[in-house]
C-alpha positions, 0 to 999 in steps of 0.5 A, a space after each residue: 735160070 740164067 744169072 749174069 752178072 756184069 761188072 763195070 766201074 762207076 763212070 757214068 754209064 747211063 740207064 739207057 745203057 744199062 737197059 740196052 746191055 740188060 736187052 742184049 745179053 738177055 735176047 743173046 742168052 734166048 737166041 744162043 741157049 734158048 733161054 726164057 727171057 722170063 727167067 733170065 736175070 741181069 745184075 749190073 754192078 758198078 764198081 769205083 775205079 780205086 776198087 778194080 785193078 789189070 795187070 797189078 795196077 788200079 785201073 786209073 794207072 793201067 789206062 795211063 800206062 796203055 795210052 803212053 804206050 801207043 
């Protein structure tokens, strides 16, 4: 009974995009690990950008630093 938790920043992923993620992850587990899709759980958590950090920075500052370094 696989359980997959996807965390993304809350930036407007559409219901169609979320459905595609759920289907894609489920299909991958079926193909690679021969898991039963009926018992495969996929949960998408949306996290506010100010609650997520990368490399010691809030996500927004991290993204800004990437843009300024290119």
